[in-house]
Chimera marker file (.cmm) of the C-alpha trace (Angstrom):
<marker_set name="trace">
<marker id="1" x="113.813" y="140.660" z="36.955" r="1" g="1" b="0" radius="0.5"/>
<marker id="2" x="110.786" y="138.490" z="37.117" r="1" g="1" b="0" radius="0.5"/>
<marker id="3" x="107.027" y="139.108" z="38.546" r="1" g="1" b="0" radius="0.5"/>
<marker id="4" x="106.739" y="138.144" z="41.917" r="1" g="1" b="0" radius="0.5"/>
<marker id="5" x="103.959" y="135.243" z="42.310" r="1" g="1" b="0" radius="0.5"/>
<marker id="6" x="102.348" y="136.374" z="45.572" r="1" g="1" b="0" radius="0.5"/>
<marker id="7" x="102.795" y="138.741" z="48.525" r="1" g="1" b="0" radius="0.5"/>
<marker id="8" x="105.323" y="136.362" z="50.227" r="1" g="1" b="0" radius="0.5"/>
<marker id="9" x="107.687" y="136.726" z="47.316" r="1" g="1" b="0" radius="0.5"/>
<marker id="10" x="107.245" y="140.553" z="47.017" r="1" g="1" b="0" radius="0.5"/>
<marker id="11" x="107.712" y="140.476" z="50.820" r="1" g="1" b="0" radius="0.5"/>
<marker id="12" x="110.630" y="138.630" z="50.726" r="1" g="1" b="0" radius="0.5"/>
<marker id="13" x="112.242" y="140.685" z="47.833" r="1" g="1" b="0" radius="0.5"/>
<marker id="14" x="111.531" y="144.093" z="49.715" r="1" g="1" b="0" radius="0.5"/>
<marker id="15" x="113.013" y="142.722" z="52.889" r="1" g="1" b="0" radius="0.5"/>
<marker id="16" x="116.179" y="141.627" z="50.832" r="1" g="1" b="0" radius="0.5"/>
<marker id="17" x="116.457" y="144.950" z="49.314" r="1" g="1" b="0" radius="0.5"/>
<marker id="18" x="116.248" y="147.004" z="52.806" r="1" g="1" b="0" radius="0.5"/>
<marker id="19" x="118.518" y="144.536" z="54.442" r="1" g="1" b="0" radius="0.5"/>
<marker id="20" x="115.805" y="143.333" z="56.938" r="1" g="1" b="0" radius="0.5"/>
<marker id="21" x="116.433" y="139.628" z="56.477" r="1" g="1" b="0" radius="0.5"/>
<marker id="22" x="116.861" y="137.537" z="59.758" r="1" g="1" b="0" radius="0.5"/>
<marker id="23" x="120.355" y="136.661" z="60.233" r="1" g="1" b="0" radius="0.5"/>
<marker id="24" x="121.380" y="133.002" z="59.291" r="1" g="1" b="0" radius="0.5"/>
<marker id="25" x="121.270" y="130.648" z="62.402" r="1" g="1" b="0" radius="0.5"/>
<marker id="26" x="119.920" y="133.201" z="64.595" r="1" g="1" b="0" radius="0.5"/>
<marker id="27" x="117.216" y="131.437" z="67.201" r="1" g="1" b="0" radius="0.5"/>
<marker id="28" x="114.887" y="132.758" z="69.418" r="1" g="1" b="0" radius="0.5"/>
<marker id="29" x="113.827" y="136.437" z="69.668" r="1" g="1" b="0" radius="0.5"/>
<marker id="30" x="117.114" y="137.765" z="71.213" r="1" g="1" b="0" radius="0.5"/>
<marker id="31" x="117.454" y="141.125" z="69.651" r="1" g="1" b="0" radius="0.5"/>
<marker id="32" x="120.068" y="141.747" z="66.966" r="1" g="1" b="0" radius="0.5"/>
<marker id="33" x="123.345" y="143.213" z="68.391" r="1" g="1" b="0" radius="0.5"/>
<marker id="34" x="126.398" y="142.659" z="70.607" r="1" g="1" b="0" radius="0.5"/>
<marker id="35" x="126.423" y="140.734" z="73.872" r="1" g="1" b="0" radius="0.5"/>
<marker id="36" x="126.863" y="144.014" z="75.517" r="1" g="1" b="0" radius="0.5"/>
<marker id="37" x="123.777" y="145.400" z="74.193" r="1" g="1" b="0" radius="0.5"/>
<marker id="38" x="121.854" y="142.665" z="75.143" r="1" g="1" b="0" radius="0.5"/>
<marker id="39" x="123.095" y="143.008" z="78.594" r="1" g="1" b="0" radius="0.5"/>
<marker id="40" x="122.606" y="146.515" z="79.018" r="1" g="1" b="0" radius="0.5"/>
<marker id="41" x="119.022" y="146.180" z="77.530" r="1" g="1" b="0" radius="0.5"/>
<marker id="42" x="118.374" y="143.804" z="80.414" r="1" g="1" b="0" radius="0.5"/>
<marker id="43" x="119.906" y="145.874" z="83.152" r="1" g="1" b="0" radius="0.5"/>
<marker id="44" x="117.652" y="148.911" z="81.703" r="1" g="1" b="0" radius="0.5"/>
<marker id="45" x="114.303" y="146.725" z="81.633" r="1" g="1" b="0" radius="0.5"/>
<marker id="46" x="115.032" y="145.755" z="85.450" r="1" g="1" b="0" radius="0.5"/>
<marker id="47" x="116.166" y="149.003" z="86.690" r="1" g="1" b="0" radius="0.5"/>
<marker id="48" x="113.181" y="151.139" z="84.795" r="1" g="1" b="0" radius="0.5"/>
<marker id="49" x="110.356" y="148.969" z="85.869" r="1" g="1" b="0" radius="0.5"/>
<marker id="50" x="111.882" y="148.960" z="89.533" r="1" g="1" b="0" radius="0.5"/>
<marker id="51" x="112.059" y="152.967" z="89.210" r="1" g="1" b="0" radius="0.5"/>
<marker id="52" x="108.395" y="153.416" z="88.054" r="1" g="1" b="0" radius="0.5"/>
<marker id="53" x="107.269" y="150.960" z="90.742" r="1" g="1" b="0" radius="0.5"/>
<marker id="54" x="109.103" y="152.545" z="93.778" r="1" g="1" b="0" radius="0.5"/>
<marker id="55" x="108.021" y="155.992" z="92.122" r="1" g="1" b="0" radius="0.5"/>
<marker id="56" x="104.196" y="154.862" z="91.910" r="1" g="1" b="0" radius="0.5"/>
<marker id="57" x="104.271" y="153.465" z="95.452" r="1" g="1" b="0" radius="0.5"/>
<marker id="58" x="106.099" y="156.641" z="96.924" r="1" g="1" b="0" radius="0.5"/>
<marker id="59" x="103.616" y="159.181" z="95.355" r="1" g="1" b="0" radius="0.5"/>
<marker id="60" x="100.615" y="157.253" z="96.184" r="1" g="1" b="0" radius="0.5"/>
<marker id="61" x="101.998" y="156.630" z="100.141" r="1" g="1" b="0" radius="0.5"/>
<marker id="62" x="102.345" y="160.472" z="100.301" r="1" g="1" b="0" radius="0.5"/>
<marker id="63" x="99.299" y="161.288" z="98.905" r="1" g="1" b="0" radius="0.5"/>
<marker id="64" x="97.102" y="158.665" z="100.908" r="1" g="1" b="0" radius="0.5"/>
<marker id="65" x="99.430" y="158.980" z="104.149" r="1" g="1" b="0" radius="0.5"/>
<marker id="66" x="99.886" y="155.040" z="104.128" r="1" g="1" b="0" radius="0.5"/>
<marker id="67" x="103.952" y="154.961" z="104.286" r="1" g="1" b="0" radius="0.5"/>
<marker id="68" x="105.563" y="152.556" z="103.693" r="1" g="1" b="0" radius="0.5"/>
<marker id="69" x="102.831" y="150.055" z="102.643" r="1" g="1" b="0" radius="0.5"/>
<marker id="70" x="102.017" y="151.229" z="99.075" r="1" g="1" b="0" radius="0.5"/>
<marker id="71" x="105.849" y="151.766" z="98.574" r="1" g="1" b="0" radius="0.5"/>
<marker id="72" x="106.623" y="148.210" z="99.341" r="1" g="1" b="0" radius="0.5"/>
<marker id="73" x="103.868" y="146.873" z="97.539" r="1" g="1" b="0" radius="0.5"/>
<marker id="74" x="104.770" y="148.630" z="94.361" r="1" g="1" b="0" radius="0.5"/>
<marker id="75" x="108.521" y="147.743" z="94.827" r="1" g="1" b="0" radius="0.5"/>
<marker id="76" x="107.529" y="144.305" z="94.545" r="1" g="1" b="0" radius="0.5"/>
<marker id="77" x="105.433" y="144.873" z="91.521" r="1" g="1" b="0" radius="0.5"/>
<marker id="78" x="108.402" y="146.840" z="89.940" r="1" g="1" b="0" radius="0.5"/>
<marker id="79" x="110.517" y="144.044" z="90.696" r="1" g="1" b="0" radius="0.5"/>
<marker id="80" x="108.177" y="141.352" z="89.290" r="1" g="1" b="0" radius="0.5"/>
<marker id="81" x="107.770" y="143.383" z="86.143" r="1" g="1" b="0" radius="0.5"/>
<marker id="82" x="111.370" y="144.195" z="85.576" r="1" g="1" b="0" radius="0.5"/>
<marker id="83" x="112.192" y="140.082" z="85.920" r="1" g="1" b="0" radius="0.5"/>
<marker id="84" x="109.116" y="139.371" z="83.582" r="1" g="1" b="0" radius="0.5"/>
<marker id="85" x="110.707" y="141.903" z="80.910" r="1" g="1" b="0" radius="0.5"/>
<marker id="86" x="114.007" y="140.057" z="81.052" r="1" g="1" b="0" radius="0.5"/>
<marker id="87" x="112.332" y="137.007" z="80.726" r="1" g="1" b="0" radius="0.5"/>
<marker id="88" x="110.485" y="137.907" z="77.558" r="1" g="1" b="0" radius="0.5"/>
<marker id="89" x="113.512" y="139.401" z="76.234" r="1" g="1" b="0" radius="0.5"/>
<marker id="90" x="115.360" y="136.074" z="76.423" r="1" g="1" b="0" radius="0.5"/>
<marker id="91" x="112.323" y="133.582" z="75.878" r="1" g="1" b="0" radius="0.5"/>
<marker id="92" x="112.933" y="131.401" z="72.700" r="1" g="1" b="0" radius="0.5"/>
<marker id="93" x="109.829" y="131.906" z="70.356" r="1" g="1" b="0" radius="0.5"/>
<marker id="94" x="107.214" y="129.383" z="70.311" r="1" g="1" b="0" radius="0.5"/>
<marker id="95" x="107.438" y="127.389" z="66.928" r="1" g="1" b="0" radius="0.5"/>
<marker id="96" x="103.953" y="126.322" z="67.104" r="1" g="1" b="0" radius="0.5"/>
<marker id="97" x="102.652" y="129.772" z="67.408" r="1" g="1" b="0" radius="0.5"/>
<marker id="98" x="102.861" y="131.922" z="64.372" r="1" g="1" b="0" radius="0.5"/>
<link id1="1" id2="2" r="1" g="1" b="0" radius="0.2"/>
<link id1="2" id2="3" r="1" g="1" b="0" radius="0.2"/>
<link id1="3" id2="4" r="1" g="1" b="0" radius="0.2"/>
<link id1="4" id2="5" r="1" g="1" b="0" radius="0.2"/>
<link id1="5" id2="6" r="1" g="1" b="0" radius="0.2"/>
<link id1="6" id2="7" r="1" g="1" b="0" radius="0.2"/>
<link id1="7" id2="8" r="1" g="1" b="0" radius="0.2"/>
<link id1="8" id2="9" r="1" g="1" b="0" radius="0.2"/>
<link id1="9" id2="10" r="1" g="1" b="0" radius="0.2"/>
<link id1="10" id2="11" r="1" g="1" b="0" radius="0.2"/>
<link id1="11" id2="12" r="1" g="1" b="0" radius="0.2"/>
<link id1="12" id2="13" r="1" g="1" b="0" radius="0.2"/>
<link id1="13" id2="14" r="1" g="1" b="0" radius="0.2"/>
<link id1="14" id2="15" r="1" g="1" b="0" radius="0.2"/>
<link id1="15" id2="16" r="1" g="1" b="0" radius="0.2"/>
<link id1="16" id2="17" r="1" g="1" b="0" radius="0.2"/>
<link id1="17" id2="18" r="1" g="1" b="0" radius="0.2"/>
<link id1="18" id2="19" r="1" g="1" b="0" radius="0.2"/>
<link id1="19" id2="20" r="1" g="1" b="0" radius="0.2"/>
<link id1="20" id2="21" r="1" g="1" b="0" radius="0.2"/>
<link id1="21" id2="22" r="1" g="1" b="0" radius="0.2"/>
<link id1="22" id2="23" r="1" g="1" b="0" radius="0.2"/>
<link id1="23" id2="24" r="1" g="1" b="0" radius="0.2"/>
<link id1="24" id2="25" r="1" g="1" b="0" radius="0.2"/>
<link id1="25" id2="26" r="1" g="1" b="0" radius="0.2"/>
<link id1="26" id2="27" r="1" g="1" b="0" radius="0.2"/>
<link id1="27" id2="28" r="1" g="1" b="0" radius="0.2"/>
<link id1="28" id2="29" r="1" g="1" b="0" radius="0.2"/>
<link id1="29" id2="30" r="1" g="1" b="0" radius="0.2"/>
<link id1="30" id2="31" r="1" g="1" b="0" radius="0.2"/>
<link id1="31" id2="32" r="1" g="1" b="0" radius="0.2"/>
<link id1="32" id2="33" r="1" g="1" b="0" radius="0.2"/>
<link id1="33" id2="34" r="1" g="1" b="0" radius="0.2"/>
<link id1="34" id2="35" r="1" g="1" b="0" radius="0.2"/>
<link id1="35" id2="36" r="1" g="1" b="0" radius="0.2"/>
<link id1="36" id2="37" r="1" g="1" b="0" radius="0.2"/>
<link id1="37" id2="38" r="1" g="1" b="0" radius="0.2"/>
<link id1="38" id2="39" r="1" g="1" b="0" radius="0.2"/>
<link id1="39" id2="40" r="1" g="1" b="0" radius="0.2"/>
<link id1="40" id2="41" r="1" g="1" b="0" radius="0.2"/>
<link id1="41" id2="42" r="1" g="1" b="0" radius="0.2"/>
<link id1="42" id2="43" r="1" g="1" b="0" radius="0.2"/>
<link id1="43" id2="44" r="1" g="1" b="0" radius="0.2"/>
<link id1="44" id2="45" r="1" g="1" b="0" radius="0.2"/>
<link id1="45" id2="46" r="1" g="1" b="0" radius="0.2"/>
<link id1="46" id2="47" r="1" g="1" b="0" radius="0.2"/>
<link id1="47" id2="48" r="1" g="1" b="0" radius="0.2"/>
<link id1="48" id2="49" r="1" g="1" b="0" radius="0.2"/>
<link id1="49" id2="50" r="1" g="1" b="0" radius="0.2"/>
<link id1="50" id2="51" r="1" g="1" b="0" radius="0.2"/>
<link id1="51" id2="52" r="1" g="1" b="0" radius="0.2"/>
<link id1="52" id2="53" r="1" g="1" b="0" radius="0.2"/>
<link id1="53" id2="54" r="1" g="1" b="0" radius="0.2"/>
<link id1="54" id2="55" r="1" g="1" b="0" radius="0.2"/>
<link id1="55" id2="56" r="1" g="1" b="0" radius="0.2"/>
<link id1="56" id2="57" r="1" g="1" b="0" radius="0.2"/>
<link id1="57" id2="58" r="1" g="1" b="0" radius="0.2"/>
<link id1="58" id2="59" r="1" g="1" b="0" radius="0.2"/>
<link id1="59" id2="60" r="1" g="1" b="0" radius="0.2"/>
<link id1="60" id2="61" r="1" g="1" b="0" radius="0.2"/>
<link id1="61" id2="62" r="1" g="1" b="0" radius="0.2"/>
<link id1="62" id2="63" r="1" g="1" b="0" radius="0.2"/>
<link id1="63" id2="64" r="1" g="1" b="0" radius="0.2"/>
<link id1="64" id2="65" r="1" g="1" b="0" radius="0.2"/>
<link id1="65" id2="66" r="1" g="1" b="0" radius="0.2"/>
<link id1="66" id2="67" r="1" g="1" b="0" radius="0.2"/>
<link id1="67" id2="68" r="1" g="1" b="0" radius="0.2"/>
<link id1="68" id2="69" r="1" g="1" b="0" radius="0.2"/>
<link id1="69" id2="70" r="1" g="1" b="0" radius="0.2"/>
<link id1="70" id2="71" r="1" g="1" b="0" radius="0.2"/>
<link id1="71" id2="72" r="1" g="1" b="0" radius="0.2"/>
<link id1="72" id2="73" r="1" g="1" b="0" radius="0.2"/>
<link id1="73" id2="74" r="1" g="1" b="0" radius="0.2"/>
<link id1="74" id2="75" r="1" g="1" b="0" radius="0.2"/>
<link id1="75" id2="76" r="1" g="1" b="0" radius="0.2"/>
<link id1="76" id2="77" r="1" g="1" b="0" radius="0.2"/>
<link id1="77" id2="78" r="1" g="1" b="0" radius="0.2"/>
<link id1="78" id2="79" r="1" g="1" b="0" radius="0.2"/>
<link id1="79" id2="80" r="1" g="1" b="0" radius="0.2"/>
<link id1="80" id2="81" r="1" g="1" b="0" radius="0.2"/>
<link id1="81" id2="82" r="1" g="1" b="0" radius="0.2"/>
<link id1="82" id2="83" r="1" g="1" b="0" radius="0.2"/>
<link id1="83" id2="84" r="1" g="1" b="0" radius="0.2"/>
<link id1="84" id2="85" r="1" g="1" b="0" radius="0.2"/>
<link id1="85" id2="86" r="1" g="1" b="0" radius="0.2"/>
<link id1="86" id2="87" r="1" g="1" b="0" radius="0.2"/>
<link id1="87" id2="88" r="1" g="1" b="0" radius="0.2"/>
<link id1="88" id2="89" r="1" g="1" b="0" radius="0.2"/>
<link id1="89" id2="90" r="1" g="1" b="0" radius="0.2"/>
<link id1="90" id2="91" r="1" g="1" b="0" radius="0.2"/>
<link id1="91" id2="92" r="1" g="1" b="0" radius="0.2"/>
<link id1="92" id2="93" r="1" g="1" b="0" radius="0.2"/>
<link id1="93" id2="94" r="1" g="1" b="0" radius="0.2"/>
<link id1="94" id2="95" r="1" g="1" b="0" radius="0.2"/>
<link id1="95" id2="96" r="1" g="1" b="0" radius="0.2"/>
<link id1="96" id2="97" r="1" g="1" b="0" radius="0.2"/>
<link id1="97" id2="98" r="1" g="1" b="0" radius="0.2"/>
</marker_set>
């Protein structure tokens, strides 16, 4: 085996030994896995953000006695956070940024 010339060569060799090379033909930053796995992850992202928002709003409303205003506000925040998480999951990587 020849001695690597630089860091990039050593990194490439180490990644290939560990099986960490990106799949050929894969575009964007979609996570590896089946379509079911990606769909399940997207659903979990939305539901978990919504649950956290609703729980935070509910607890704050109980503590401050402002029912239902903070509950509704954090419901909206949780919904937006879930949609943004799914958007980031499927957003293609910007080729200009590295």
